N, CA, C and O of each residue as an XYZ file, in Angstrom:
792
protein
N       0.851     -1.188      0.000
C       0.000      0.000      0.000
C       0.890      1.241      0.000
O       1.737      1.402      0.879
N       0.701      2.096     -0.962
C       1.539      3.285     -1.098
C       0.731      4.525     -0.717
O      -0.375      4.741     -1.211
N       1.308      5.334      0.173
C       0.632      6.560      0.598
C       1.093      7.706     -0.285
O       2.272      7.810     -0.623
N       0.165      8.554     -0.651
C       0.555      9.702     -1.469
C       1.289     10.716     -0.607
O       1.172     10.715      0.618
N       2.047     11.579     -1.268
C       2.813     12.612     -0.551
C       1.878     13.560      0.179
O       2.221     14.069      1.246
N       0.683     13.807     -0.392
C      -0.272     14.714      0.265
C      -0.747     14.152      1.596
O      -0.863     14.884      2.579
N      -1.025     12.844      1.629
C      -1.495     12.226      2.872
C      -0.392     12.279      3.925
O      -0.650     12.616      5.081
N       0.831     11.948      3.530
C       1.946     11.997      4.475
C       2.178     13.414      4.974
O       2.450     13.625      6.156
N       2.069     14.387      4.071
C       2.261     15.785      4.460
C       1.162     16.235      5.416
O       1.429     16.960      6.374
N      -0.063     15.810      5.160
C      -1.176     16.171      6.059
C      -0.962     15.555      7.443
O      -1.222     16.206      8.455
N      -0.488     14.302      7.495
C      -0.219     13.667      8.787
C       0.886     14.408      9.523
O       0.795     14.626     10.731
N       1.930     14.796      8.796
C       3.022     15.522      9.422
C       2.542     16.872      9.937
O       2.893     17.275     11.046
N       1.741     17.573      9.136
C       1.224     18.882      9.549
C       0.318     18.747     10.768
O       0.364     19.578     11.675
N      -0.507     17.698     10.789
C      -1.399     17.483     11.935
C      -0.578     17.214     13.188
O      -0.868     17.761     14.252
N       0.443     16.376     13.067
C       1.297     16.056     14.220
C       2.034     17.312     14.700
O       2.137     17.552     15.903
N       2.540     18.106     13.762
C       3.232     19.342     14.133
C       2.282     20.298     14.837
O       2.670     20.976     15.789
N       1.040     20.352     14.371
C       0.046     21.219     15.013
C      -0.242     20.747     16.436
O      -0.368     21.562     17.350
N      -0.346     19.424     16.623
C      -0.582     18.893     17.972
C       0.591     19.217     18.893
O       0.397     19.618     20.040
N       1.803     19.041     18.387
C       2.992     19.338     19.198
C       3.038     20.815     19.534
O       3.341     21.184     20.669
N       2.737     21.678     18.547
C       2.732     23.127     18.788
C       1.702     23.486     19.847
O       1.960     24.324     20.712
N       0.542     22.857     19.781
C      -0.508     23.127     20.762
C      -0.044     22.721     22.159
O      -0.280     23.442     23.128
N       0.615     21.564     22.260
C       1.113     21.110     23.560
C       2.186     22.056     24.087
O       2.209     22.376     25.275
N       3.078     22.505     23.199
C       4.151     23.409     23.623
C       3.562     24.723     24.115
O       3.970     25.238     25.155
N       2.597     25.269     23.365
C       1.973     26.534     23.779
C       1.270     26.372     25.118
O       1.357     27.251     25.976
N       0.572     25.251     25.301
C      -0.124     25.014     26.565
C       0.880     24.938     27.709
O       0.658     25.522     28.770
N       1.990     24.215     27.499
C       2.994     24.085     28.560
C       3.616     25.432     28.892
O       3.836     25.739     30.064
N       3.905     26.241     27.871
C       4.504     27.552     28.141
C       3.536     28.458     28.880
O       3.932     29.170     29.802
N       2.268     28.436     28.483
C       1.274     29.259     29.172
C       1.147     28.828     30.621
O       1.082     29.662     31.524
N       1.112     27.524     30.838
C       1.008     27.010     32.208
C       2.240     27.398     33.020
O       2.126     27.769     34.189
N       3.412     27.314     32.402
C       4.639     27.667     33.115
C       4.648     29.149     33.474
O       5.025     29.519     34.586
N       4.230     30.003     32.526
C       4.172     31.432     32.826
C       3.188     31.710     33.958
O       3.444     32.550     34.821
N       2.067     31.002     33.948
C       1.074     31.182     35.003
C       1.668     30.770     36.352
O       1.493     31.466     37.353
N       2.371     29.634     36.370
C       2.975     29.180     37.626
C       4.041     30.158     38.096
O       4.134     30.451     39.289
N       4.842     30.664     37.170
C       5.896     31.600     37.558
C       5.330     32.928     38.030
O       5.931     33.602     38.867
N       4.169     33.308     37.493
C       3.606     34.587     37.917
C       3.092     34.508     39.353
O       3.094     35.513     40.064
N       2.648     33.318     39.791
C       2.207     33.185     41.179
C       3.401     33.197     42.122
O       3.387     33.853     43.164
N       4.426     32.462     41.736
C       5.626     32.388     42.569
C       5.352     31.609     43.853
O       4.261     31.676     44.419
N       6.334     30.894     44.285
C       6.225     30.176     45.553
C       7.468     30.473     46.358
O       8.448     31.016     45.850
N       7.409     30.111     47.603
C       8.548     30.362     48.472
C       9.727     29.465     48.123
O      10.874     29.824     48.391
N       9.462     28.292     47.525
C      10.548     27.356     47.240
C      11.244     27.643     45.910
O      12.252     27.009     45.600
N      10.726     28.585     45.120
C      11.358     28.893     43.834
C      12.620     29.720     44.061
O      12.570     30.943     44.192
N      13.720     29.040     44.103
C      14.999     29.723     44.258
C      15.534     30.036     42.864
O      15.071     29.451     41.885
N      16.482     30.930     42.758
C      17.058     31.211     41.431
C      17.636     29.962     40.767
O      17.580     29.819     39.546
N      18.186     29.068     41.570
C      18.753     27.843     40.994
C      17.655     26.973     40.382
O      17.826     26.425     39.293
N      16.509     26.846     41.098
C      15.410     26.037     40.571
C      14.818     26.673     39.311
O      14.501     25.967     38.353
N      14.669     27.973     39.307
C      14.144     28.644     38.124
C      15.087     28.471     36.939
O      14.643     28.262     35.810
N      16.386     28.557     37.199
C      17.377     28.367     36.139
C      17.320     26.930     35.615
O      17.380     26.709     34.406
N      17.206     25.964     36.510
C      17.123     24.559     36.101
C      15.864     24.324     35.264
O      15.901     23.593     34.274
N      14.753     24.941     35.661
C      13.511     24.802     34.904
C      13.664     25.394     33.506
O      13.196     24.821     32.522
N      14.319     26.535     33.432
C      14.542     27.176     32.138
C      15.418     26.287     31.248
O      15.123     26.118     30.065
N      16.485     25.721     31.805
C      17.364     24.839     31.029
C      16.619     23.596     30.559
O      16.848     23.111     29.451
N      15.725     23.081     31.405
C      14.927     21.910     31.026
C      14.056     22.246     29.816
O      13.932     21.440     28.894
N      13.458     23.427     29.822
C      12.624     23.836     28.695
C      13.451     23.986     27.422
O      13.012     23.587     26.343
N      14.634     24.555     27.544
C      15.527     24.711     26.383
C      15.873     23.334     25.819
O      15.836     23.130     24.606
N      16.208     22.389     26.701
C      16.556     21.038     26.268
C      15.358     20.390     25.575
O      15.517     19.713     24.559
N      14.160     20.597     26.124
C      12.955     20.035     25.534
C      12.732     20.602     24.134
O      12.370     19.864     23.217
N      12.943     21.899     23.964
C      12.784     22.510     22.649
C      13.822     21.966     21.668
O      13.521     21.773     20.490
N      15.048     21.717     22.153
C      16.094     21.166     21.285
C      15.702     19.763     20.833
O      15.884     19.408     19.668
N      15.157     18.956     21.767
C      14.725     17.610     21.396
C      13.610     17.677     20.352
O      13.585     16.882     19.412
N      12.693     18.625     20.519
C      11.603     18.777     19.557
C      12.154     19.115     18.175
O      11.722     18.545     17.173
N      13.116     20.050     18.122
C      13.689     20.442     16.839
C      14.457     19.285     16.208
O      14.389     19.082     14.996
N      15.194     18.520     17.033
C      15.924     17.366     16.506
C      14.955     16.341     15.922
O      15.216     15.772     14.862
N      13.837     16.105     16.613
C      12.835     15.156     16.134
C      12.227     15.653     14.818
O      11.996     14.866     13.900
N      11.974     16.940     14.736
C      11.418     17.505     13.503
C      12.412     17.350     12.353
O      12.014     17.021     11.235
N      13.690     17.583     12.612
C      14.716     17.415     11.576
C      14.795     15.955     11.129
O      14.946     15.670      9.941
N      14.693     15.043     12.080
C      14.755     13.619     11.751
C      13.563     13.225     10.877
O      13.716     12.485      9.905
N      12.377     13.724     11.230
C      11.183     13.384     10.465
C      11.165     14.071      9.103
O      10.580     13.543      8.157
N      11.783     15.217      8.992
C      11.780     15.962      7.738
C      12.426     15.140      6.623
O      12.002     15.221      5.470
N      13.443     14.355      6.957
C      14.126     13.556      5.956
C      13.264     12.440      5.395
O      13.563     11.929      4.316
N      12.204     12.045      6.088
C      11.359     10.943      5.631
C      10.360     11.352      4.560
O       9.902     10.509      3.790
N      10.025     12.600      4.502
C       8.981     13.044      3.592
C       9.577     13.908      2.490
O      10.588     14.583      2.683
N       8.931     13.872      1.338
C       9.373     14.758      0.264
C       8.763     16.132      0.496
O       7.662     16.256      1.033
N       9.487     17.151      0.088
C       9.003     18.511      0.286
C       8.021     18.874     -0.824
O       8.341     18.729     -2.003
N       6.837     19.342     -0.461
C       5.887     19.763     -1.494
C       6.279     21.135     -2.038
O       7.080     21.849     -1.433
N       5.715     21.487     -3.164
C       5.998     22.815     -3.704
C       5.320     23.859     -2.823
O       4.304     23.589     -2.183
N       5.898     25.042     -2.803
C       5.341     26.110     -1.971
C       4.043     26.619     -2.583
O       4.018     27.096     -3.718
N       2.984     26.510     -1.823
C       1.688     27.029     -2.240
C       1.386     28.254     -1.397
O       2.040     28.471     -0.377
N       0.415     29.056     -1.795
C       0.048     30.207     -0.946
C      -0.337     29.777      0.466
O      -0.052     30.483      1.434
N      -0.978     28.625      0.581
C      -1.355     28.123      1.909
C      -0.117     27.798      2.735
O      -0.065     28.092      3.930
N       0.895     27.183      2.084
C       2.135     26.858      2.796
C       2.832     28.140      3.248
O       3.358     28.202      4.360
N       2.838     29.164      2.391
C       3.442     30.445      2.764
C       2.721     31.045      3.966
O       3.362     31.567      4.878
N       1.377     30.972      3.972
C       0.598     31.517      5.078
C       0.923     30.777      6.368
O       1.095     31.398      7.418
N       1.009     29.452      6.292
C       1.339     28.659      7.483
C       2.739     29.001      7.972
O       2.962     29.144      9.174
N       3.693     29.133      7.033
C       5.067     29.464      7.415
C       5.124     30.833      8.103
O       5.835     31.005      9.093
N       4.371     31.806      7.572
C       4.332     33.130      8.202
C       3.727     33.051      9.601
O       4.220     33.686     10.534
N       2.654     32.268      9.742
C       2.039     32.112     11.067
C       3.016     31.482     12.053
O       3.096     31.906     13.206
N       3.756     30.476     11.605
C       4.728     29.841     12.494
C       5.827     30.814     12.887
O       6.305     30.789     14.021
N       6.233     31.675     11.949
C       7.242     32.675     12.257
C       6.724     33.642     13.324
O       7.462     34.036     14.227
N       5.444     34.021     13.210
C       4.854     34.924     14.205
C       4.761     34.251     15.574
O       5.034     34.879     16.597
N       4.378     32.978     15.591
C       4.299     32.245     16.860
C       5.679     32.147     17.483
O       5.829     32.305     18.695
N       6.692     31.886     16.656
C       8.058     31.800     17.168
C       8.493     33.133     17.762
O       9.140     33.168     18.809
N       8.142     34.220     17.100
C       8.478     35.550     17.615
C       7.784     35.805     18.944
O       8.380     36.362     19.865
N       6.523     35.396     19.041
C       5.777     35.566     20.289
C       6.418     34.740     21.402
O       6.561     35.206     22.533
N       6.802     33.504     21.066
C       7.438     32.640     22.058
C       8.761     33.250     22.524
O       9.096     33.183     23.707
N       9.506     33.839     21.600
C      10.768     34.487     21.954
C      10.523     35.640     22.924
O      11.257     35.803     23.899
N       9.491     36.436     22.654
C       9.222     37.561     23.564
C       8.780     37.058     24.929
O       9.112     37.664     25.948
N       8.025     35.939     24.963
C       7.651     35.355     26.264
C       8.903     34.940     27.030
O       9.039     35.209     28.223
N       9.825     34.271     26.309
C      11.052     33.817     26.967
C      11.868     34.996     27.483
O      12.434     34.934     28.574
N      11.929     36.064     26.700
C      12.718     37.209     27.157
C      12.072     37.863     28.372
O      12.776     38.323     29.271
N      10.736     37.910     28.412
C      10.057     38.467     29.590
C      10.313     37.583     30.805
O      10.514     38.076     31.915
N      10.302     36.277     30.579
C      10.567     35.347     31.676
C      11.987     35.533     32.188
O      12.219     35.567     33.397
N      12.943     35.656     31.257
C      14.335     35.831     31.666
C      14.541     37.164     32.377
O      15.322     37.251     33.324
N      13.839     38.205     31.920
C      13.955     39.494     32.595
C      13.503     39.383     34.044
O      14.065     40.023     34.932
N      12.484     38.564     34.273
C      12.008     38.367     35.638
C      13.002     37.585     36.479
O      13.082     37.773     37.693
N      13.772     36.692     35.819
C      14.726     35.873     36.568
C      16.011     36.628     36.874
O      16.655     36.380     37.892
N      16.377     37.539     36.001
C      17.632     38.251     36.182
C      17.457     39.378     37.194
O      16.437     40.066     37.209
N      18.437     39.546     38.010
C      18.419     40.674     38.930
C      18.904     41.912     38.204
O      19.670     41.811     37.246
N      18.471     43.061     38.644
C      18.912     44.279     37.978
C      20.314     44.627     38.450
O      20.664     44.428     39.613
N      21.098     45.144     37.536
C      22.463     45.545     37.841
C      22.478     47.064     37.881
O      21.937     47.727     36.997
N      23.097     47.597     38.906
C      23.153     49.052     38.995
C      24.069     49.581     37.905
O      25.078     48.963     37.565
N      23.709     50.712     37.375
C      24.474     51.337     36.301
C      25.701     52.022     36.899
O      25.609     53.125     37.438
N      26.822     51.369     36.800
C      28.057     51.977     37.280
C      28.695     52.736     36.127
O      28.387     52.455     34.969
N      29.561     53.675     36.406
C      30.232     54.397     35.312
C      31.002     53.462     34.380
O      31.095     53.725     33.181
N      31.556     52.371     34.921
C      32.303     51.429     34.078
C      31.375     50.727     33.086
O      31.724     50.541     31.921
N      30.182     50.340     33.566
C      29.229     49.655     32.683
C      28.753     50.603     31.590
O      28.663     50.217     30.425
N      28.451     51.836     31.961
C      28.009     52.824     30.974
C      29.106     53.056     29.940
O      28.823     53.121     28.744
N      30.356     53.181     30.388
C      31.478     53.401     29.480
C      31.672     52.200     28.548
O      31.897     52.373     27.350
N      31.583     50.987     29.098
C      31.753     49.786     28.275
C      30.654     49.698     27.218
O      30.933     49.365     26.066
N      29.412     49.991     27.594
C      28.300     49.943     26.645
C      28.499     50.981     25.537
O      28.268     50.692     24.363
N      28.920     52.171     25.908
C      29.138     53.239     24.933
C      30.287     52.884     23.984
O      30.195     53.131     22.782
N      31.367     52.306     24.519
C      32.498     51.894     23.672
C      32.084     50.802     22.693
O      32.466     50.833     21.523
N      31.301     49.835     23.171
C      30.845     48.755     22.290
C      29.986     49.317     21.159
O      30.102     48.877     20.015
N      29.126     50.286     21.475
C      28.283     50.899     20.455
C      29.135     51.645     19.428
O      28.872     51.566     18.228
N      30.149     52.367     19.895
C      31.011     53.123     18.975
C      31.813     52.190     18.073
O      31.956     52.444     16.877
N      32.337     51.106     18.653
C      33.106     50.142     17.851
C      32.210     49.522     16.793
O      32.620     49.362     15.643
N      30.996     49.174     17.175
C      30.051     48.599     16.225
C      29.744     49.587     15.113
O      29.654     49.203     13.947
N      29.584     50.846     15.460
C      29.296     51.880     14.473
C      30.468     52.049     13.505
O      30.259     52.209     12.302
N      31.695     52.013     14.021
C      32.884     52.145     13.170
C      32.969     50.963     12.211
O      33.232     51.150     11.023
N      32.751     49.745     12.713
C      32.809     48.565     11.836
C      31.752     48.652     10.744
O      32.013     48.314      9.590
N      30.560     49.105     11.114
C      29.494     49.245     10.121
C      29.910     50.217      9.026
O      29.714     49.939      7.843
N      30.476     51.340      9.406
C      30.867     52.339      8.409
C      32.016     51.847      7.541
O      32.096     52.204      6.366
N      32.917     51.025      8.107
C      34.008     50.472      7.303
C      33.454     49.530      6.243
O      33.942     49.512      5.114
N      32.428     48.739      6.601
C      31.843     47.802      5.648
C      31.068     48.532      4.557
O      31.136     48.158      3.386
N      30.337     49.564      4.939
C      29.513     50.275      3.976
C      30.367     51.113      3.041
O      30.084     51.193      1.845
N      31.396     51.730      3.568
C      32.245     52.582      2.745
C      31.703     53.996      2.711
O      30.646     54.298      3.265
N      32.458     54.851      2.045
C      32.042     56.252      1.999
C      31.272     56.510      0.716
O      31.449     55.811     -0.281
N      30.433     57.502      0.753
C      29.643     57.854     -0.416
C      29.091     59.247     -0.235
O      29.122     59.813      0.857
N      28.592     59.781     -1.313
C      28.011     61.115     -1.262
C      26.546     61.002     -1.629
O      26.195     60.449     -2.672
N      25.706     61.523     -0.776
C      24.281     61.494     -1.062
C      23.968     62.531     -2.130
O      24.474     63.652     -2.086
N      23.131     62.149     -3.088
C      22.741     63.061     -4.151
C      21.399     63.654     -3.772
O      20.437     62.936     -3.497
N      21.350     64.973     -3.762
C      20.112     65.657     -3.418
C      19.152     65.545     -4.593
O      19.537     65.770     -5.740
N      17.914     65.202     -4.309
C      16.910     65.032     -5.352
C      16.301     66.393     -5.678
O      15.278     66.780     -5.113
N      16.939     67.105     -6.587
C      16.502     68.449     -6.963
C      15.550     68.358     -8.156
O      15.467     67.312     -8.801
N      14.832     69.443     -8.456
C      13.968     69.426     -9.654
C      14.769     69.162    -10.932
O      14.276     68.511    -11.854
N      15.990     69.663    -10.982
C      16.844     69.423    -12.152
C      17.159     67.931    -12.298
O      17.108     67.383    -13.400
N      17.485     67.277    -11.170
C      17.784     65.837    -11.200
C      16.541     65.054    -11.617
O      16.647     64.085    -12.369
N      15.385     65.458    -11.145
C      14.138     64.784    -11.508
C      13.869     64.936    -13.005
O      13.443     63.981    -13.655
N      14.115     66.137    -13.562
C      13.917     66.378    -14.991
C      14.862     65.499    -15.817
O      14.445     64.907    -16.813
N      16.124     65.414    -15.409
C      17.105     64.585    -16.118
C      16.688     63.118    -16.063
O      16.784     62.405    -17.062
N      16.232     62.674    -14.910
C      15.818     61.274    -14.761
C      14.637     60.964    -15.684
O      14.628     59.926    -16.346
N      13.642     61.855    -15.734
C      12.487     61.639    -16.615
C      12.907     61.631    -18.082
O      12.441     60.797    -18.859
N      13.797     62.569    -18.465
C      14.277     62.599    -19.848
C      14.988     61.302    -20.205
O      14.791     60.763    -21.294
N      15.805     60.804    -19.302
C      16.539     59.565    -19.552
C      15.565     58.398    -19.726
O      15.762     57.553    -20.599
N      14.530     58.347    -18.911
C      13.525     57.286    -19.050
C      12.805     57.398    -20.392
O      12.553     56.389    -21.051
N      12.473     58.629    -20.795
C      11.791     58.818    -22.083
C      12.682     58.407    -23.247
O      12.220     57.740    -24.173
N      13.957     58.798    -23.213
C      14.895     58.424    -24.274
C      15.025     56.909    -24.346
O      15.003     56.326    -25.430
N      15.158     56.284    -23.198
C      15.283     54.829    -23.155
C      14.032     54.168    -23.724
O      14.129     53.189    -24.464
N      12.874     54.690    -23.386
C      11.620     54.129    -23.879
C      11.515     54.267    -25.394
O      11.089     53.331    -26.071
N      11.900     55.428    -25.938
C      11.849     55.649    -27.385
C      12.820     54.715    -28.093
O      12.468     54.116    -29.109
N      14.039     54.580    -27.572
C      15.030     53.689    -28.194
C      14.534     52.250    -28.185
O      14.758     51.507    -29.140
N      13.870     51.863    -27.121
C      13.349     50.496    -27.036
C      12.302     50.262    -28.124
O      12.277     49.208    -28.759
N      11.450     51.247    -28.326
C      10.384     51.094    -29.321
C      10.924     51.149    -30.748
O      10.308     50.598    -31.660
N      12.070     51.808    -30.956
C      12.631     51.948    -32.295
C      13.685     50.880    -32.584
O      14.541     51.076    -33.446
N      13.633     49.784    -31.893
C      14.640     48.742    -32.114
C      14.532     48.215    -33.546
O      13.516     48.401    -34.216
N      15.595     47.557    -33.997
C      15.693     47.099    -35.379
C      14.806     45.904    -35.680
O      14.679     45.525    -36.844
N      14.202     45.309    -34.695
C      13.401     44.113    -34.915
C      12.102     44.513    -35.603
O      11.322     45.310    -35.080
N      11.889     43.954    -36.767
C      10.663     44.227    -37.514
C       9.654     43.129    -37.187
O       9.980     41.944    -37.255
N       8.446     43.514    -36.839
C       7.455     42.493    -36.517
C       7.018     41.735    -37.770
O       6.960     42.296    -38.864
N       6.719     40.478    -37.592
C       6.242     39.635    -38.676
C       4.756     39.423    -38.444
O       4.336     39.092    -37.336
N       3.967     39.613    -39.481
C       2.531     39.477    -39.344
C       2.176     38.006    -39.188
O       2.540     37.172    -40.016
N       1.472     37.709    -38.129
C       1.019     36.352    -37.867
C      -0.494     36.410    -37.859
O      -1.074     37.394    -37.400
N      -1.128     35.390    -38.350
C      -2.581     35.368    -38.341
C      -3.121     35.552    -36.929
O      -2.537     35.044    -35.972
N      -4.218     36.266    -36.795
C      -4.791     36.550    -35.484
C      -5.601     35.338    -35.034
O      -6.593     34.951    -35.653
N      -5.135     34.754    -33.925
C      -5.845     33.627    -33.323
C      -6.403     34.089    -31.985
O      -5.966     35.117    -31.468
N      -7.346     33.366    -31.416
C      -7.852     33.765    -30.086
C      -6.729     33.835    -29.051
O      -6.746     34.698    -28.174
N      -5.766     32.941    -29.151
C      -4.643     32.947    -28.205
C      -3.794     34.199    -28.383
O      -3.398     34.829    -27.402
N      -3.513     34.563    -29.637
C      -2.724     35.762    -29.911
C      -3.469     37.010    -29.450
O      -2.856     37.939    -28.925
N      -4.780     37.037    -29.643
C      -5.586     38.182    -29.203
C      -5.538     38.310    -27.680
O      -5.450     39.420    -27.154
N      -5.596     37.179    -26.969
C      -5.518     37.193    -25.508
C      -4.155     37.708    -25.050
O      -4.079     38.506    -24.116
N      -3.078     37.262    -25.699
C      -1.730     37.715    -25.348
C      -1.595     39.215    -25.589
O      -1.042     39.927    -24.751
N      -2.100     39.709    -26.741
C      -2.028     41.137    -27.051
C      -2.778     41.958    -25.997
O      -2.290     42.998    -25.555
N      -3.952     41.492    -25.601
C      -4.747     42.204    -24.598
C      -4.013     42.226    -23.254
O      -4.003     43.250    -22.571
N      -3.404     41.106    -22.875
C      -2.642     41.055    -21.618
C      -1.468     42.027    -21.651
O      -1.203     42.712    -20.664
N      -0.759     42.091    -22.789
C       0.370     43.008    -22.907
C      -0.085     44.461    -22.792
O       0.596     45.276    -22.169
N      -1.218     44.787    -23.382
C      -1.745     46.150    -23.271
C      -2.092     46.479    -21.825
O      -1.820     47.581    -21.348
N      -2.693     45.515    -21.130
C      -3.043     45.731    -19.717
C      -1.795     45.954    -18.872
O      -1.768     46.834    -18.012
N      -0.767     45.156    -19.119
C       0.480     45.294    -18.352
C       1.121     46.645    -18.639
O       1.582     47.327    -17.723
N       1.151     47.035    -19.920
C       1.759     48.319    -20.279
C       1.012     49.480    -19.641
O       1.633     50.404    -19.116
N      -0.313     49.441    -19.683
C      -1.073     50.552    -19.090
C      -0.910     50.570    -17.577
O      -0.873     51.645    -16.978
N      -0.812     49.396    -16.944
C      -0.603     49.354    -15.491
C       0.765     49.928    -15.139
O       0.890     50.677    -14.170
N       1.786     49.586    -15.913
C       3.123     50.134    -15.662
C       3.138     51.643    -15.879
O       3.766     52.388    -15.127
N       2.440     52.075    -16.911
C       2.398     53.503    -17.226
C       1.748     54.284    -16.083
O       2.274     55.315    -15.663
N       0.625     53.808    -15.584
C      -0.049     54.519    -14.482
C       0.772     54.432    -13.208
O       0.799     55.384    -12.429
N       1.447     53.302    -12.979
C       2.281     53.154    -11.773
C       3.486     54.095    -11.833
O       3.865     54.694    -10.826
N       4.087     54.221    -13.024
C       5.265     55.080    -13.185
C       4.892     56.545    -12.992
O       5.629     57.289    -12.345
N       3.767     56.964    -13.541
C       3.373     58.368    -13.447
C       2.727     58.698    -12.109
O       2.625     59.871    -11.748
N       2.290     57.684    -11.365
C       1.722     57.937    -10.034
C       2.823     58.309     -9.055
O       2.579     58.993     -8.062
N       4.041     57.851     -9.345
C       5.150     58.145     -8.437
C       5.663     59.492     -8.754
O       6.606     59.960     -8.115
């Protein structure tokens, strides 16, 4: 008995959805428990709990990677893109939950002059490296003269394109050719209105 790729993909998606639901439920429950707080929650226990969750997520990802090799990848459909975007949003939400949880676990550090100086130096070094990678350049001011030159250049280019040496060959008009001609006119008019709208 041979299963189609669609059936296998649906089973995988259903299983992934169930796992995601369980993970979300566990995280919500954990956040709820942490928000109540107990007297026995020491920083060491909270840290151990956090590490356990990280390990659990790593096991989940390893299992997903292992299962991914068993199935063929379907072509990207709009539905697949939508699901991928939703998963990206859920991952972002989970990341923000984790950062809020970690902020609660970390004690605040007083701002000493050394810490402020170190942070400022790191920012300056990062800025210097960024500028070295980008290089130097001169910004061109968008003046009315520059806009006029740009429009003239576009017009010249358009005229040269239309005056190319290729001579059209008359082909009998078929319904398919008429449809193609109509589509080309629609595309040209859409580009024309888009160009002049800017």
